[in-house]
C-alpha positions in Angstrom: 33.9 -28.4 -64.1 35.2 -30.3 -61.1 36.1 -28.3 -58.0 39.7 -28.2 -57.2 41.6 -26.7 -54.3 41.8 -22.9 -54.6 44.6 -20.6 -53.6 44.5 -16.8 -53.5 46.0 -15.2 -56.6 47.3 -12.1 -54.7 50.7 -11.9 -53.1 51.7 -9.1 -50.7 54.1 -8.5 -47.9 51.4 -7.2 -45.7 49.3 -9.4 -43.4 45.8 -10.2 -44.9 42.8 -11.2 -42.8 40.3 -13.3 -44.9 36.6 -13.7 -44.3 34.2 -15.9 -46.3 31.8 -14.1 -48.6 28.2 -14.5 -47.5 26.6 -13.3 -50.8 25.6 -16.1 -53.1 25.3 -13.6 -56.0 28.9 -12.4 -55.7 31.6 -14.1 -57.6 34.2 -13.0 -55.1 35.0 -15.7 -52.5 36.2 -13.5 -49.7 37.3 -10.0 -48.7 40.8 -9.1 -47.6 41.6 -6.4 -45.1 44.8 -5.1 -46.4 47.0 -2.3 -45.3 48.2 -1.8 -48.9 46.0 -1.1 -51.9 46.0 -3.8 -54.6 45.1 -3.0 -58.2 43.4 -5.7 -60.3 43.5 -5.9 -64.1 40.5 -4.2 -65.8 39.7 -3.4 -69.4 37.1 -1.8 -71.6 35.7 -4.4 -74.0 33.0 -4.6 -76.6 30.2 -7.2 -76.4 28.8 -7.8 -79.9 25.3 -9.0 -80.6 23.2 -8.7 -83.8 25.6 -6.2 -85.3 25.5 -3.8 -82.2 28.5 -3.2 -80.0 28.0 -2.6 -76.3 30.8 -1.2 -74.2 31.5 -2.9 -70.9 34.1 -2.8 -68.1 35.7 -6.2 -67.6 37.8 -7.8 -64.9 40.5 -10.1 -66.3 41.0 -12.9 -63.8 43.4 -15.7 -64.5 42.2 -17.4 -61.4 38.7 -18.0 -62.7 37.9 -21.1 -64.7 34.9 -19.6 -66.5 33.7 -16.3 -67.9 30.8 -14.4 -66.3 28.4 -11.6 -67.2 26.3 -9.4 -65.0 22.6 -9.8 -65.1 22.3 -6.0 -65.8 24.3 -6.3 -69.0 22.7 -9.6 -70.0 19.2 -8.0 -69.8 20.4 -4.9 -71.6 21.7 -6.8 -74.6 19.0 -9.5 -74.4 21.3 -12.4 -75.2 19.9 -15.8 -76.0 20.6 -18.3 -73.2 20.0 -21.9 -72.0 18.8 -22.9 -68.5 21.4 -24.7 -66.4 22.0 -25.9 -62.8 25.6 -24.9 -61.8 27.6 -23.9 -58.8 30.5 -21.4 -58.5 33.0 -22.3 -55.8 36.3 -20.9 -54.7 38.4 -20.5 -51.5 37.7 -23.3 -49.0 35.4 -24.9 -51.7 32.6 -22.7 -50.5 29.7 -22.1 -52.9 29.7 -18.5 -53.8 26.9 -18.5 -56.4 24.5 -20.7 -58.3 23.9 -19.5 -61.8 20.8 -20.6 -63.7 21.6 -19.2 -67.1 24.4 -19.6 -69.6 24.7 -17.5 -72.8 26.8 -17.2 -75.8 28.5 -13.9 -76.5 31.2 -12.4 -78.8 33.9 -10.2 -77.2 35.6 -7.6 -79.4 38.2 -4.8 -79.0 38.2 -1.2 -80.1 42.0 -1.3 -80.3 42.0 -4.4 -82.7 38.5 -4.4 -84.4 39.4 -7.4 -86.6 39.7 -9.7 -83.5 36.5 -11.2 -82.1 36.3 -14.0 -79.5 33.3 -16.2 -79.1 32.7 -17.7 -75.7 30.0 -18.7 -73.3 29.4 -16.9 -70.0 27.4 -17.6 -66.9 24.9 -15.0 -65.8 25.1 -13.7 -62.2 23.2 -10.8 -60.5 26.6 -9.2 -59.5 30.2 -9.9 -60.2 33.1 -8.3 -58.3 31.3 -5.1 -57.3 33.2 -1.8 -58.0 36.9 -2.1 -58.7 39.2 -0.8 -57.4 37.3 -0.8 -54.1 38.2 2.9 -53.8 39.5 5.5 -56.2 43.3 5.6 -56.2 45.1 8.9 -55.6 46.4 10.3 -58.9 49.7 11.3 -57.1 50.6 7.6 -56.9 50.4 7.3 -60.7 52.4 10.4 -61.7 55.2 8.2 -63.2 52.8 6.2 -65.4 54.5 5.7 -68.9 52.6 6.6 -72.1 51.0 3.3 -72.8 47.7 2.6 -74.6 45.7 1.4 -71.6 42.9 -1.1 -71.9 41.1 0.9 -69.2 42.1 4.6 -69.2 40.2 5.1 -65.9 41.6 2.0 -64.2 42.3 4.0 -61.0 38.6 5.0 -60.5 36.3 2.8 -58.6 33.6 1.6 -61.1 31.2 -1.2 -61.9 32.3 -4.6 -63.4 29.9 -6.2 -65.9 32.1 -9.0 -67.3 34.6 -11.3 -65.7 37.0 -12.8 -68.2 38.4 -16.1 -67.0 41.3 -18.4 -67.9 39.0 -20.1 -70.5 39.7 -17.3 -73.0 42.7 -15.6 -71.4 45.3 -17.1 -73.9 43.2 -15.5 -76.7 43.5 -12.0 -75.4 47.1 -11.9 -74.1 49.9 -10.5 -76.3 53.6 -10.8 -76.0 54.3 -7.4 -74.5 55.0 -6.9 -70.8 56.3 -4.1 -68.6 57.4 -4.4 -65.0 58.0 -1.9 -62.3 55.4 0.6 -63.6 55.1 3.3 -61.0 57.5 1.2 -59.0 55.2 -1.7 -58.2 52.7 -2.4 -61.0 53.0 -5.0 -63.7 51.8 -4.2 -67.3 50.6 -6.8 -69.7 49.7 -6.2 -73.4 46.4 -7.5 -74.5 44.1 -7.1 -77.5 42.3 -4.4 -75.5 45.4 -2.5 -74.7 47.7 -2.6 -71.7 46.3 -3.9 -68.4 47.9 -3.1 -65.0 47.9 -5.0 -61.7 49.8 -5.1 -58.5 50.2 -3.3 -55.2 49.9 0.5 -55.1 53.0 2.3 -53.8 51.2 4.8 -51.6 50.6 5.6 -48.0 48.9 2.8 -46.1 45.2 2.8 -45.9 42.7 1.1 -43.6 40.0 0.6 -46.2 38.7 -2.8 -47.1 40.0 -4.0 -50.5 38.2 -6.8 -52.4 40.0 -9.1 -54.7 39.2 -12.1 -56.8 40.3 -15.7 -56.1 40.1 -18.8 -58.3 36.6 -19.8 -59.2 35.3 -23.2 -60.3 32.0 -24.0 -61.9 30.5 -27.4 -61.0 27.5 -28.4 -63.1 25.0 -30.6 -61.2 24.2 -33.9 -62.7 20.6 -34.7 -63.6 20.3 -37.5 -61.1 21.4 -35.3 -58.2 18.9 -32.6 -59.3 16.1 -35.1 -59.3 17.2 -36.4 -55.9 17.0 -32.9 -54.4 13.6 -32.4 -56.1 12.2 -35.5 -54.5 13.7 -34.6 -51.1 12.3 -31.1 -51.1 8.9 -31.6 -52.7 6.1 -33.1 -50.7 4.0 -35.6 -52.7 0.3 -35.1 -51.8 -1.5 -38.2 -50.5 -4.4 -39.2 -52.8 -7.5 -39.8 -50.8 -9.5 -42.9 -51.6 -13.2 -42.3 -52.2 -15.6 -44.0 -49.9 -17.3 -45.9 -52.8 -14.0 -47.3 -53.9 -13.3 -48.5 -50.4 -16.7 -50.2 -50.1 -16.2 -52.0 -53.4 -12.8 -53.3 -52.3 -14.1 -54.6 -49.0 -17.0 -56.3 -50.8 -14.6 -58.0 -53.2 -12.5 -59.3 -50.4 -15.4 -60.4 -48.3 -17.7 -62.1 -50.9 -15.4 -63.5 -53.6 -15.5 -67.3 -53.7 -15.0 -70.1 -56.2 -17.8 -72.3 -57.4 -17.7 -76.0 -57.9 -17.2 -75.6 -61.6 -14.1 -73.4 -61.1 -15.7 -70.0 -61.6 -15.2 -67.0 -59.4 -18.3 -65.5 -57.9 -18.6 -62.1 -56.3 -21.7 -60.3 -55.1 -22.8 -56.8 -56.3 -21.4 -54.1 -54.1 -24.3 -52.5 -52.3 -23.6 -49.9 -49.6 -26.4 -51.5 -47.5 -26.7 -55.1 -48.6 -29.3 -55.9 -45.9 -31.5 -53.0 -46.8 -31.8 -52.9 -50.6 -34.5 -50.6 -51.9 -34.8 -50.5 -55.7 -38.0 -48.4 -55.6 -40.6 -48.4 -58.4 -38.2 -49.3 -61.2 -40.5 -51.8 -63.0 -42.3 -49.2 -65.2 -39.0 -47.8 -66.3 -37.5 -51.2 -67.1 -40.7 -52.3 -68.9 -40.6 -49.1 -71.1 -37.0 -49.6 -71.9 -37.7 -53.3 -72.8 -40.5 -52.3 -75.2 -38.4 -49.6 -76.9 -35.7 -52.2 -77.4 -38.2 -54.6 -78.9 -39.4 -51.9 -81.3 -35.9 -51.1 -82.4 -35.0 -54.8 -83.0 -38.1 -55.4 -85.1 -36.9 -52.8 -87.5 -33.4 -54.2 -87.9 -33.5 -58.0 -88.4 -29.7 -58.5 -88.7 -29.2 -56.7 -85.4 -32.0 -58.7 -83.8 -30.3 -62.0 -84.9 -27.1 -60.8 -83.2 -28.9 -59.8 -80.1 -30.7 -63.2 -79.9 -27.4 -65.0 -80.4 -25.9 -63.2 -77.4 -28.9 -64.0 -75.2 -28.6 -67.7 -76.2 -24.9 -67.7 -75.3 -25.7 -66.2 -71.9 -28.2 -69.0 -71.3 -25.8 -71.7 -72.5 -23.0 -70.5 -70.4 -25.2 -70.2 -67.3 -24.7 -66.4 -67.0 -28.5 -66.0 -66.7 -31.5 -68.1 -66.1 -35.3 -67.9 -66.3 -37.0 -66.6 -63.3 -40.4 -68.3 -62.9 -42.8 -65.9 -61.2 -46.3 -66.3 -62.3 -48.2 -63.1 -62.9 -45.1 -61.1 -63.7 -45.4 -59.3 -67.0 -41.7 -58.7 -67.0 -41.0 -62.5 -66.9 -43.6 -63.1 -69.6 -42.0 -60.6 -71.9 -38.6 -62.3 -71.3 -40.1 -65.7 -72.0 -41.7 -64.5 -75.2 -38.3 -63.2 -76.3 -36.8 -66.6 -75.6 -39.6 -68.3 -77.7 -38.7 -66.0 -80.6 -35.1 -67.1 -80.3 -36.0 -70.8 -80.8 -35.4 -72.3 -84.3 -38.5 -72.2 -86.6 
């Protein structure tokens, strides 16, 4: 989703000092030092998978554009997922996290078992930490009306495993609302029960209170991912073998064109001025005799072989080497004689 300008979703008469979040694994974008406790909306939900219901504590955040699930709960349920490249950004357009997995899950309610909501969630190592940031004094909640709360222990600091964003918020909200609960809290009816949020009417505290701001998910395009890959990865330089280099130099140095238009290049010897073939004549002679024996047993093959030799001679690719006393040349000439028409 495209990043848009973010604004804090908390309003208070007290002065708030904001500091950017340095943890990439935390969905929260900053911490607020507040002289007044603020309660965020939490609920106990059911995550359904393969017929099994898992209870989880969720933060309901209308300022988030996506739904998230903690890596702890994701590994416990073993949800199927797809690999992605995404960024979570918030206040000041700072990147707070970079999820690599996205899963499909079904959210249910113990209050209304017939309602199930299917959505996708991004997997992060941690979400909003423990909420509220500290356990609220029960004395501040003595005037709480008898409502069926979505989180009966909303005042106790506890772990958050699911963050429900605005992508499915309309599906969980109901019409009921209640203001001025305990003097300052706002109650909203949902499919999970009543959720509460707002400032706590209690004596000032100097503790650090965390709160959630609007989050945006920006999925990276394939071309930008490939660009980063090529910028980061070092391509190893392939070393050229010495023999390959010698052949290239010989080709450049000795290639020429003959009078009849043909290109001529010399054989690539490492030491052209000091060529030592060794005693190769016995080996070549033995190979020649074996070839003659094989051709004498296969007349059609011999005819094809003789035809190729004649073509080489006609095209000038080879010629007779007159060296008297050389048995090798005599064998070659006898082969040529056998090629002549009877």
